[in-house]
C-alpha positions as CSV (number, residue, x, y, z in Angstrom):
1,M,-21.9,18.9,15.1
2,N,-23.7,16.7,12.6
3,A,-23.0,13.0,12.7
4,I,-20.6,13.5,9.8
5,E,-18.6,16.6,8.9
6,L,-17.5,16.6,5.3
7,T,-14.9,18.8,3.7
8,R,-14.9,20.0,0.1
9,A,-12.2,17.4,-0.6
10,F,-14.4,14.5,0.1
11,R,-15.7,12.4,-2.9
12,P,-17.9,9.3,-2.6
13,R,-16.0,6.2,-3.9
14,T,-16.4,2.5,-4.2
15,V,-14.5,1.2,-1.2
16,K,-13.3,-2.4,-0.8
17,H,-11.0,-2.1,2.2
18,V,-10.9,-0.2,5.5
19,F,-7.6,0.7,7.1
20,M,-8.5,1.0,10.8
21,D,-6.6,2.4,13.8
22,W,-7.1,1.0,17.3
23,D,-6.5,3.4,20.2
24,G,-9.0,6.3,20.2
25,T,-10.5,5.1,16.9
26,T,-11.8,1.7,17.9
27,A,-11.0,1.2,21.6
28,L,-10.8,3.5,24.6
29,T,-8.5,1.3,26.6
30,R,-5.8,4.0,26.7
31,G,-8.1,6.9,27.1
32,G,-6.1,9.6,28.9
33,W,-2.8,8.5,27.6
34,S,-2.1,11.9,26.1
35,D,-2.6,13.6,29.5
36,V,0.0,11.2,31.0
37,M,2.4,11.9,28.2
38,V,1.9,15.7,28.4
39,E,2.8,15.5,32.1
40,L,6.0,13.6,31.2
41,F,6.9,16.2,28.6
42,A,6.2,19.1,30.9
43,E,8.3,17.6,33.7
44,S,11.2,17.0,31.4
45,L,11.4,20.1,29.1
46,P,13.4,23.0,30.4
47,L,11.4,26.2,30.3
48,L,12.6,28.9,27.9
49,T,12.3,32.6,28.4
50,G,8.7,33.7,28.3
51,E,7.2,30.2,28.7
52,D,5.1,29.0,31.6
53,E,3.6,25.7,32.6
54,A,0.5,26.2,30.4
55,S,2.5,27.1,27.3
56,I,4.9,24.1,27.7
57,R,1.9,21.8,28.1
58,A,0.3,23.2,24.9
59,L,3.6,22.7,23.0
60,A,3.9,19.1,24.4
61,R,0.4,18.2,23.3
62,Q,1.1,19.6,19.8
63,E,4.2,17.6,19.4
64,L,2.9,14.3,20.7
65,M,-0.3,14.6,18.6
66,R,1.7,15.3,15.5
67,L,3.3,11.8,16.0
68,N,0.1,10.1,17.1
69,G,-0.4,6.9,15.2
70,R,3.3,5.8,15.5
71,P,4.6,3.6,18.3
72,S,5.2,5.7,21.5
73,I,9.0,5.2,21.2
74,H,8.9,7.9,18.5
75,Q,7.3,10.4,20.8
76,M,9.8,9.6,23.5
77,A,12.6,10.1,20.9
78,R,11.1,13.5,20.1
79,L,11.0,14.3,23.8
80,A,14.7,13.5,24.1
81,E,15.5,15.7,21.1
82,M,13.5,18.6,22.5
83,V,15.2,18.4,25.9
84,G,18.6,18.6,24.1
85,E,17.4,21.4,21.9
86,R,16.6,23.4,25.0
87,G,20.0,22.9,26.6
88,G,18.8,20.2,29.0
89,S,20.4,16.9,29.8
90,A,18.2,14.4,28.0
91,R,17.6,10.8,29.0
92,S,17.4,8.1,26.3
93,A,14.2,7.5,24.5
94,N,14.0,4.1,26.1
95,E,14.3,5.6,29.6
96,Y,11.4,8.0,28.8
97,Q,9.5,5.1,27.4
98,H,10.0,3.2,30.6
99,H,8.6,6.1,32.7
100,Y,5.7,6.6,30.4
101,Q,4.7,3.0,30.2
102,G,4.9,2.6,33.9
103,R,2.5,5.5,34.5
104,V,0.0,4.4,31.8
105,A,0.1,0.6,32.6
106,S,-2.0,0.8,35.8
107,L,-4.7,2.8,34.0
108,I,-4.9,0.2,31.2
109,G,-4.6,-2.7,33.5
110,A,-7.5,-1.6,35.7
111,R,-9.8,-1.2,32.7
112,L,-9.0,-4.5,31.1
113,E,-9.4,-6.3,34.5
114,G,-12.8,-4.8,34.8
115,V,-13.9,-6.4,31.5
116,S,-12.1,-9.6,32.2
117,S,-13.8,-10.0,35.6
118,G,-17.2,-9.1,34.2
119,A,-17.4,-5.9,36.3
120,A,-17.5,-3.8,33.1
121,A,-19.0,-4.5,29.7
122,A,-16.6,-4.8,26.8
123,D,-18.4,-2.1,24.9
124,S,-17.5,0.4,27.7
125,L,-14.0,0.3,26.3
126,L,-15.1,0.9,22.7
127,V,-15.9,4.0,20.7
128,P,-19.8,4.1,20.6
129,G,-21.2,2.1,17.7
130,V,-18.0,0.7,16.4
131,R,-19.0,-3.0,16.9
132,A,-22.2,-2.6,14.9
133,F,-20.1,-0.6,12.3
134,F,-17.7,-3.5,11.9
135,S,-20.5,-6.0,11.6
136,A,-22.2,-4.0,8.9
137,L,-18.9,-3.8,6.9
138,N,-18.4,-7.5,7.2
139,T,-21.9,-8.1,5.9
140,R,-21.2,-5.9,2.9
141,G,-18.0,-7.9,2.2
142,I,-15.7,-5.0,3.0
143,A,-12.5,-6.2,4.6
144,I,-10.9,-4.4,7.6
145,T,-7.2,-4.3,8.4
146,L,-6.3,-3.2,11.9
147,A,-3.0,-1.3,12.2
148,S,-1.9,0.1,15.5
149,G,1.1,1.6,17.2
150,T,0.3,-0.5,20.3
151,P,2.7,-3.5,20.5
152,Y,1.2,-6.6,18.9
153,P,1.1,-8.8,22.1
154,E,-0.9,-6.2,23.9
155,L,-3.0,-5.3,20.9
156,I,-4.1,-8.9,20.2
157,H,-4.9,-9.5,23.8
158,E,-7.1,-6.4,23.9
159,V,-8.8,-7.2,20.6
160,R,-9.7,-10.7,21.8
161,L,-10.8,-9.6,25.2
162,L,-13.2,-7.0,23.6
163,G,-14.5,-9.7,21.2
164,L,-13.5,-8.0,17.9
165,E,-10.9,-10.4,16.4
166,H,-13.3,-12.0,14.0
167,H,-14.0,-8.7,12.3
168,F,-10.5,-8.1,11.0
169,A,-8.9,-9.6,7.9
170,A,-5.4,-8.8,9.5
171,I,-4.0,-7.2,12.6
172,H,-0.7,-5.4,12.7
173,G,1.4,-3.8,15.4
174,P,5.0,-3.3,16.5
175,R,6.7,-6.4,17.9
176,D,7.5,-4.6,21.2
177,L,7.8,-1.2,22.9
178,E,11.2,-0.5,21.4
179,D,10.3,-1.4,17.8
180,R,11.1,1.6,15.6
181,T,10.8,-0.3,12.3
182,F,7.0,-0.6,12.4
183,A,5.3,1.9,10.0
184,K,1.7,2.2,8.9
185,R,2.9,3.2,5.5
186,D,4.4,-0.3,5.1
187,I,1.3,-2.0,6.3
188,L,-0.9,0.0,3.9
189,Q,1.4,-0.9,1.0
190,L,1.1,-4.6,2.1
191,V,-2.7,-4.3,2.1
192,L,-2.7,-2.8,-1.4
193,R,-0.4,-5.5,-2.8
194,E,-1.9,-8.5,-1.1
195,N,-5.4,-7.6,-2.1
196,A,-4.6,-6.2,-5.6
197,L,-6.3,-2.9,-4.6
198,A,-5.9,0.6,-6.0
199,G,-5.3,3.3,-3.4
200,A,-8.8,4.8,-4.2
201,E,-10.4,1.6,-3.0
202,V,-9.2,2.1,0.6
203,I,-10.5,4.3,3.3
204,A,-8.8,5.0,6.6
205,F,-10.4,5.8,9.9
206,G,-8.0,7.2,12.5
207,D,-7.5,9.7,15.3
208,G,-3.8,10.3,14.4
209,P,-2.4,12.1,11.5
210,V,-0.1,9.2,10.4
211,E,-2.8,6.8,9.1
212,L,-4.7,9.6,7.4
213,I,-1.7,11.1,5.7
214,E,-0.4,7.8,4.4
215,T,-3.8,6.7,3.1
216,L,-4.2,10.1,1.3
217,A,-0.7,9.7,-0.2
218,A,-1.7,6.3,-1.6
219,G,-4.9,7.9,-3.2
220,G,-7.4,6.7,-0.6
221,S,-9.9,8.5,1.6
222,A,-9.3,9.7,5.1
223,V,-11.8,10.0,8.0
224,A,-10.9,11.6,11.2
225,V,-12.3,10.0,14.4
226,A,-12.2,12.9,16.8
227,T,-13.9,11.4,19.8
228,D,-13.5,12.9,23.3
229,E,-12.1,9.9,25.1
230,A,-13.1,11.2,28.4
231,H,-16.7,11.6,27.1
232,P,-17.0,9.0,24.4
233,G,-19.3,10.1,21.5
234,R,-18.6,13.8,22.0
235,L,-16.4,15.7,19.6
236,D,-12.9,16.6,20.7
237,S,-12.4,20.0,18.9
238,G,-8.7,20.1,19.4
239,K,-8.3,16.6,17.8
240,R,-10.6,17.6,15.0
241,D,-8.5,20.6,14.1
242,I,-5.2,18.6,14.1
243,L,-6.7,16.0,11.9
244,L,-8.3,18.4,9.5
245,A,-4.9,20.1,9.2
246,A,-3.4,16.7,8.3
247,G,-5.9,16.4,5.4
248,A,-8.8,14.5,6.8
249,Q,-11.7,14.7,4.3
250,A,-14.4,14.0,6.9
251,V,-14.8,14.0,10.7
252,I,-16.9,11.8,13.0
253,A,-17.0,11.5,16.8
254,E,-18.5,8.0,16.9
255,Y,-20.3,5.4,14.8
256,T,-23.8,5.3,16.1
257,A,-25.4,7.0,13.0
258,L,-24.8,3.8,11.1
259,P,-27.1,4.3,8.1
260,E,-25.6,7.8,7.5
261,L,-22.0,6.4,7.8
262,L,-22.7,3.6,5.4
263,G,-24.5,5.8,2.9
264,T,-21.7,8.4,2.9
265,F,-18.6,6.3,3.0
266,F,-19.8,3.0,1.4
267,P,-22.4,4.0,-1.2
């Protein structure tokens, strides 16, 4: 793959603001979260006639990626719905959330502790090239708003630990794990109002359909960040396909081709 894959829908524009996702787009703190969630779905969903473990995992991944970009409580609510639809006895979304967070917490904690102790470099938990990308945008006077489905207390801790806080004009996330009111649509509309921007002056970078769909609906541009979180910098073809189906106008796997990125998206 080239550094940037453009679709026929992409048009160069004068961009004044970047709408940025965190997990999988900027940071790799939660790399592997989808595998943990797929296992929870697979364990919880009753098998229907003709299904096997492989097909139920494929279905689970499709469902959770469709909601990627929203707080995980929405995915847990969908899991509860699916269990009921299949005739099973569903737990509450909050119970599924508790199980999921318990499994993923040790993964995240070990990575953050590595950076905090100095055993690992901060950039080991970042998508390659993103720090230099942010610095280049700041130098050009292009503001960056960070909007993540990760609860704000965890999000701001990670942003500060990885040394990125100064790059963002604003940082937004749900108030806690059970917050179902947080929506990236609302944050995007806030960005447009507070900065007196037209939708066409905003570009979104994300690895979930939500931020891309909402930015496109507002008239902005949408770039899919389809990095393979197990091998940062490589393309995740499955993620790419999902994001192109959501309307992404361009696809990248990382940010190291800085001159090309700036020339294409910020001419």
